[in-house]
Every structure is written in C-alpha cells, then in structure tokens.
N, C-alpha and C positions, 0 to 999 in steps of 0.2 A: 451541217446535215448533207449527206451525199446528194448528188444530182439525180435527176430523173426519178423523183420520189412520188409514189402513189399516196393518196390519202389513207387508204386501207388495203392491207393484204389479207386475204382470206385463204386459209389452208383447207381445202376440201370443198367439193361441189355437191355434197349431199343436201338434203332439204334445209338443214340449219344454216349451212354456208351460203347457199344461193338465196335464201330468204333474206339473210343479213345483207348480202351484197346488193340484191335488188332494191331493198328499202333505202340503203345508204346511197346508191347510185341515183335513185329517184329524187333524193334530197339534194342532188347536185354535186356529190363527191366522187372522186376518181377512185375506183375500186378494181383491184385485180384479184381474181380467184385462181389458185394453183391446184390442179387436180391430177393425180397420178394416173387414173384409169381413163380409157376411152369410153364414151357412151354410145349406145345403151350398155348397161352393166347389170348383172343380177344382184338383187338385194332382197332381204326379207324386211319385216316391219311394215306389213301390208295393210294394216287395219288402223284407221284414223279415228279420232274422237271429235265430237262436236266443237270442243273448245278451240280447235285450229281453224275452223271454217272462216272466222272473220279475218284471219291473217291471209288465207288464200284469196279471199275477196279483195282485200287491200292490195295484194300483188297483181290482181287481175287474172288469176288462174281460172280457166273455164273447165267445168266438170264434163269432159267428153266421154261418150260411151266406151270408147276404145281404151280408156285409162281408168275410169271410175265405175264402181258398183255401189248402189244404194245400200246403206247399213242403218237399220232401225235401232239396233241395240245389241244385246248379248244373250245367248242362251247357254246356261250352264247345264251340263249333262253328266250323269253318273250311270254308265251302262251296267255296272256291277249290281246296283240296286234298282235300276229301271226308273230312277227319278230324274226329272229335269224341270227347269223353271226359266221363263223368259223375262228379261228386263228391257224395257223400252226407254230410250233417252227422254221421251216426252214426259215421263213420270218424274223427272228431276225438279229441283227447286227453281223458282224465278224464271228467267228468260232463256234457260238452256235450250239448245236447238233440238228439233225433233228427230234429227238424223245425223249421220256422219257418212264416211265413204270407206270402202275397201279400194285399194289401188294396186295396179300392176306397177311395182316399184321401178322397173327399168324405164317404163314410159313416164311415170310420175316424175322421177328425178330428171329425166330429159326435159320434160315440160317446164320444171322449175328452173333448170339451167337456161333454157331458151328464153324464159320470161325475164330472168336476171339480165340477160344480154339486151333484150328489148328495152329494159329500163335504164341501160347505160353501163352496166358492169362489163368488164372484159374477163372472159373465162378461157384459160389455157389448159388443155389436156396434155398428158404425157409429161407432167411436171411433178416428179417425186420429190417431196420436201424431205431432206435428210437432216436438217437442223434449222432452228429458228430461235429468235430471242429479241431482246430490246436493249437499247442503249439509252443514255440520258436524253438524246434529242431525236431518236428514230427507232423504228423496229425493222427487223430483217428476217428473211427466209432464204435458205440456201437449198437449191435443187441440184440435180445432176447436170443441169444445163447452165447454171449460173446463180448469181445472188440478186435478190430483189429487196428494195427498201421502201419504207412507208412511214407515215406518221403514226400508224396504229396497226396492230396485228390481231386478227381473230383466228383462233384455232378451232376449226370445224372438221378436224381430222378423224372424227368418229372413234371407233374402238382402237385405232392406232394411238389415240390420246397423246399426241406428240409432246405438248408442253407439260402435261402431268408426269409423263415418264422422265422428261428432262429434269423436272424439279423434284423427282421422287415423291410425288404427291398423290399417287394412286392408292385409294383406300377401299379394299374389297368389302362387299356385303357377303359374309360367309354363310349366312343362313338362308340364302335364296337359291334359285336354280344355278347350276354350274355349266351345263352344256346342253346342246340341242341337236337333234337330227330331224331333217325335214325333206320334203320333196314336193313337186308339182305334178298334177295330172291335167292332161289336155284332152279336149274332145269329150266333155261330159255328155252322158245320155240325157235326152230331154226329161226323162223321168227323174233324174237326179236334180236337174234344175228346178223341176216342179216341187220336189220335196224341200229344197232349200227355201222355196217360197218367195213371195214378192218383196219381203222385208229384208231378206239376206242377212239375218243375224249371224255374227260370228258364233261358232260352237266352241265353247271352252269345255274340254273333256276332263273331268276330275278323275285322277288315277293315282295309284300308289307312287310315292317318291317324286311327284311332280304333277304335270298336267299336259294336255295336248290341245292343239287347235285345228279347226277346219274352217277355212276362209274362202268364200266365193270370190273369184276374180273375173275380170272381163274375158270375153271370147270363150266362154264355156270352159274355164280352167278352175282348178281347185288347189289351194295350198294346204298341206297337211303336215303337221310336225308335233314333236314332243319336246318338253323341257324336263330335265331331271336334276336332282340334287347330286347325283353321282355321274360317272362317266357313261357315255352312251355310244352305241354302234348302230349301224344301219339295221342290224337284225332286231334291235329293240323296237324300232318303229314298225317293222313287219309283224313281229310277234305280239306287239301291244296294240296301239291304236288302229293300225290298218287291218288287224284281224277281227276288230269289233264289228257288230252288225251295221252301225251307221256308216262307217267308212267303207265297208264292203258294198253297201247299196249305192253310195254316192260315186264310187270309183269304178263300178262294174262296166267293163267295156272301154274304159278310158285309157289313154296312153300315159304310162308313168315316165316322168322325165328324170333328170339326174338327182340322186340323193346326196345331200350335203350335211356336214357336221360342223358346228360352230362351238367354240369354248370361250373362256375368258369372260364369263357372265358377271354382271352386277358389281359395280364399283362407283365411287364418287371421286371427284378431283378436289383435294383439300386446298388447292390454290387456283380457284376458277378465274381469277383476274388480278390485275395490278396496274402499275404505271405503263401505259401504252399497250396493254394486251388484255384479252379476255378469251374465254372458251364458251362454246355453244354446242348444244346437242350432246351426242355421246362423248365428246371430248370433255364435257363438264360433268356428266353423270350418266351412267347406263344402269337402268333398273330391269330386273327380270320382266319380260314382256307380257306377263299373264294378263295385265289389264290394258295393254295396247297404248301405253303412255309415251313411247319413245319419240315418234315423229311429231306428235302434238306438242310435247314439251320443247322439242327442238324449234318448232315454228314460233311458239310463244316466247321462247328465250330469244330468238332472233329479233322479234319485234321489239322486245324490251331493250335489247342492246342498241338497235338502230335508233330508237326514240331518244335514248340518252346520249349516244355517241354523235349523232348527226349535228345537233346544235353545239356540242362541245368542239367538234372539228371546225365549225364555222367561227367559233369564238377563240380558237387556239387554246382550249383547255384540255386537250386530249391526253396530256401527260399527268393529269391528276390521278393518283393511285386510288382515290376513293370515288372516282367518277361513277362507277357502277355498283357502289355499295348497296343502294336501295334495290337495284335490280337483283343482285345476288341474294338479298334477304327474301325477295319475292319468290325467286326460283327455289330457294331452300325450303320455303313453305310447301311448294308443290312437290319437290322431291321427298320431303319428310312425310307428306300425306300418303303418297303412293308406297313409299317404303314401309310405313306402318301397316298399310293394307296387305302388302305382300308378306310381311312377317307373320301376320295372322293367317294368311292363306296357307303357308307352309307349316306353321308350328303350333296351330291350335285347331279346334273343330269349327272355326269360323266359317270356312268355305261351305261345309256341309249344312250348318245351321242357318247361315244367311242366304245361300244361293240355291239350296235344294228344298228347304222347308218354307211353309207360309210365313210371311214377315210378321214380326212381333207387333208392328204398328205401321200405319200408312206414312207417318212422319219419318220413321226410320228408313223405310224404303225410299222415300223421296231423297233423303240425305245420301243414301248409298248410290242412287242413280246420278246424283249431281257429281259425286266423286268419279264414278265410272264414265261420265261424260267429259271429264277433265276440267270441270268447273270448280277448281280447287284454290281459288284466290279470294273467295268470299269468307266472311267471318261469322255468318249466321247459320252455318250448317252444324247442328249439334252432333251428328255422326262424325263429321270431319274433326270437330273440336275434341271429341272423345278419343279418336285415333291419335291425335297429336299429343294430348295430355298423357295418355297411357304410354306412348313411346318415350316421352320425356321422363316419366317415372321409371320406366324400365332401364333406360340408359343411365339414369342417376344411380339406380341400384347396382348396375354392372360396374359403374365407376367406383 
C-alpha cells in the first residue's frame, strides 16, 4: 500500500460528504475531504425533513437563526382551482418529529464543513477530483494538484456522480421532472413574512407539467422555483409561478437575485458500493425534489455508512465488498418509497386527490405524513407498504 495513506477519502464537501467525514473522524479515523469549490457557495435543496434532525444532533450542529428557519410541514396549493391543504409533521405515525428546518444552503454547508473539521476531519478546497478508483489494497483519487490514497473511498460528488459515470452506472428516472429554474428574493416586506406565518410551511405549488416551490429562508429571503418534465427557461418562471397571486404578494418590493437553471434531474446509481468504496447523497441517487428528500436522505445515508464503516476500519475489514450490503438495502427502501410517491405525483391524479381533497381516512393521512417527514424505514406504515407493493407490480409488468 502507498505511503501517507488516509483511512478514508471523501470526494465532495456537501452535507452527505461532511456528515460521513465528521462521524468517521469522531470515531477516531483519519479522513480527508476533497472539495473543488470554495465556500460559501450557492446551492438549492433548502428544505429539510424531520428524519434528518437526529443526525444533525449527533454531529452537534446548532440551529442558529442566521442559517435555519422553522418548518412545521408542507402546504400544497393549486392556484388554478383555489384549493390548498396543509400537512403538519406532527400528524405522522409514531415518534416523528413535530418540525424540520429550511436552511440557507451556503451557510448550512459551511456549518457542516466546519463541524466536520472540529470533529477531526481534514477538508481541502480547490481540489477538483478528475478520477478516482480502488485497487486490491487501497483506494485513490486524482486531482489537478496530485494523487491521494486511502484505505476506503466515499464518493459524495453530488450530481457530478463521479464513480457512477466512471462505471457507466447512471440510471435515469425518465418519468420525473427533468429541469428546474429558480431564483431568490431578498428583503421581504413584513407583510409577506406575516403571510408565511409562524410555522413557515413550504408551499408546493401544483401546476401543469410539474410543480413549483416557495421556501422561506433566513434574513427575510425567499426561494422560488419550478420543476418541469420538459425544458425550462427563465421566462417560464416569470410567466408561471411568479405571475401567480401568492408569489406576487410575497415578493412585492423585494429584490430579485440571480435566476438559475439546473438540468440532469432524477437518476440512481446502479453500483452504489463495492470493495473499498461507496457513494452517498446525490452520488448514490437523486430524486425529483418535490418532497424535499435530498439532503435528508444524504444525511441518513452518511450515518449508515459511518456506523458500518467505522468498526470495519478498526478491524481491518474495509475491503469486504459486502460491507455495506445491508445499508444499501436500507437506502433502497427509502429511495423506492419516494420514487413511488413521485411517480404518482407526476403520472396520476394522486397529487390532486391526496393533497387537495379531504383525506379518505385519518390513518391514511398519518401514513402520508410519515413519508413526507422522511420516516421511511418503518414497516408498519400501510400507505408506504402500498406504495412499495404497487411499484413492484408496475416494474414487474414493465419487465
């Protein structure tokens, strides 16, 4: 094995990468994170779910007002019909948390990076990884500055999905959203903040060919965007969501910031791990963000990886290709649950009947709220089990 070897190399300092690094460093392992961008940097994925709060607590992340905004749940809105309905996390099954957070991602990612460093990980910026892989006795990553070696490699490269592309393992979800256009507004009027209310629910705006979001952020800011099954341009945001009465009221007098467009939506990595390597966060799977699952699944995935990998490193078992087999099965259940929900959102009348009409039963509503809270690892949720069973049947018929 080469000299000067880390225990773990992590590619990417997003939430999945820094959570993995922080937890492994706290367990006593030598961890190096390689990140191409300088921080702070702009990111979306600003709305968290209750299921990630235990991971943040375990890492010691404090919910400061400058980074976090309280989130009680979600409010689904159809301006065309004038209907809307609110869903609170408190309505879920079991011990689901009563709330989550919206976050200013540039500050949140920086706080996660800083906490990983406090826990003992080394994070280097300006390190663009151009290739990475494993050998029988070590893993490696090559940047424009040099080559690094370790006993284990974690790909947290986000939508760059370095290892998935290297292995030709990217599998798209064709029936989800394909692109997004979004912007931020700064300096909201106090009347807008008052309308958003003390609970600061995310507004999920139901619209043709996709959906939109309105997310309250710290410091009187607002994130507004749309996701579409087709291509989008900045004009689509202006002519669509921003021309609606809710967005007009909330953004009146506010300063509009840069408008951005993102594509390459919705895929999974068919090879999420193996001998001496694994993937986490968007490098493992990226689902249409309509139900805000991305950061939460990244943090829960990071925790699962760290809990399996830390003792394996201590025992010298990190080369076992099946080391994370149970973890991958656990994450597959989460991905499949949200994928099934998203499929119904886009391809059936499910969104209209479930999110805009009175619920068929209190038990069904509790099951829906547990999924929306990210509580997707339980086996006693009849709504989740129905989603998974239906998805298995549909995939079997397609095969």
